[in-house]
C-alpha positions, 0 to 999 in steps of 0.5 A: 521184463516182457518185451512187446512186439513191434506193431508191424510184426504183430500185424503180419499174422493177421495179414497172412490169415486175411490173405489165406482166407481171400485165397480160399474164397476165391478158389472156392468161387472158381470151383463153384463156377467151374462145377456150375458150368460142368453141370449145365453142360450135362443137364438142362434147366438145372439139376433135379430138386426135391419138391419137399425135402425130407430125410429120405430125399437126401442124395449127393450129386456124383459127376461122371464123364458124360453124366450126372447122377443123384445118389441116395445112400438110403436107397442105395440107388441113383434116384436120377441120371441126367445126360445129353445125346446128340446125332452120331454117325456110324459110331464104333464104340469099344468093348464093354468095360468090366462092371466096377464098384464106386468108391464114392458110395457109402455102401460097398456094391460089388459087381457080383452082388446081383448073382442069383437075384433074378435081376439084371444090372440095369444101366441108367446112363446107357453104355452105347449112347454115352460112349457114342456121344461122350467117348471111351472114358465116359463109357467106362464110368457107365459101368460103375455099380452106382449107375446100375439099378435092379431090372427084370430081364424082360424090361432091361433086355427088351422094352428098356433096350428098345427105348434106348435104341429109339433114342439114338437111332430115331429121336436124335437123328430126327430132332438133334440134341436131347436132354435125357433124365432117367431113374427109378420109381419106388413105392410111395411108403418106404417101409413097404419096400425097405427089405425088397433089396438085391444085397443092399440095393433097393428094388424099384417098382418102375423106371422113368425116362424123360426126353426133352428137345431144349430150345425156346419152345421145347418139346418133351416125351416121357415114359414110365415102365413097370418091372412086370412088362413082357417086353414086346409092348408098344412104347406108346403104351407107357407115355405119361406126363412129366408131372406124373413122374414128378408126382411118383418120385417127388422130384422137380426135374427142371427147377430153373424153367419158368413157371408158365413154360413148366406147365406147358412142357410138363402138364400133358402128353404130346407126341407132336414132332417125335414120329413115335409111331415109326418106332413104337412097335419096332423090335429091339436090336437083340430080338 
């Protein structure tokens, strides 16, 4: 004859399952809150989102020490990188770390994959700014190959470097903490550029950098720089609106910004308060 378990014993597995599910739910909630906190510390008004999601727009947010990165396994490229900078004194950063593969990317990208391509391994989150503001561990993370994008030497070593220098040496001391979002721009039609690659990494046609002074009345400055620059052009030749960059990339950079404030911040080009003329023609540190 079969023996029926006492009701008390039969209820124990259900209680254990309920406790386990509650534990998982609480842990997941705490993780989400912590992740949201960490993201909010590195990006202002939300992580960039797609205006019209599609298979090509799928990307994963990779969290690094000091910056966030929106990684595309289709482009094999970061679509955006977000970080904050602030005024620093005479920052003494450590020696440049070695480039290294990022285990989080689907496709393996080695440090030597750019050899002989004619392109530099262009930092998106910059070595100096991240190291000076966020420390040595963050500096090491900027040398992940996921943070590199193919840039022509005259762009990477001259014009782009001059803009990065202006951010830390001029804009941050003048205006305080800045939100920076930067990344590549690809041709509108994916198939037109699908085979234009350095190894597996798709080659962008241009790069953008957006600077924002957060606050109740935020200020913004945005640049769009094509690959084919000479490198000695004035920085203000490349000023555009944030709306123009959103149109080229399909991204919404500040999704939590109220609509009216977004229109005011993103719709036009204004250099008021930035004193851009003081650095627009300044040569780079290495020129």
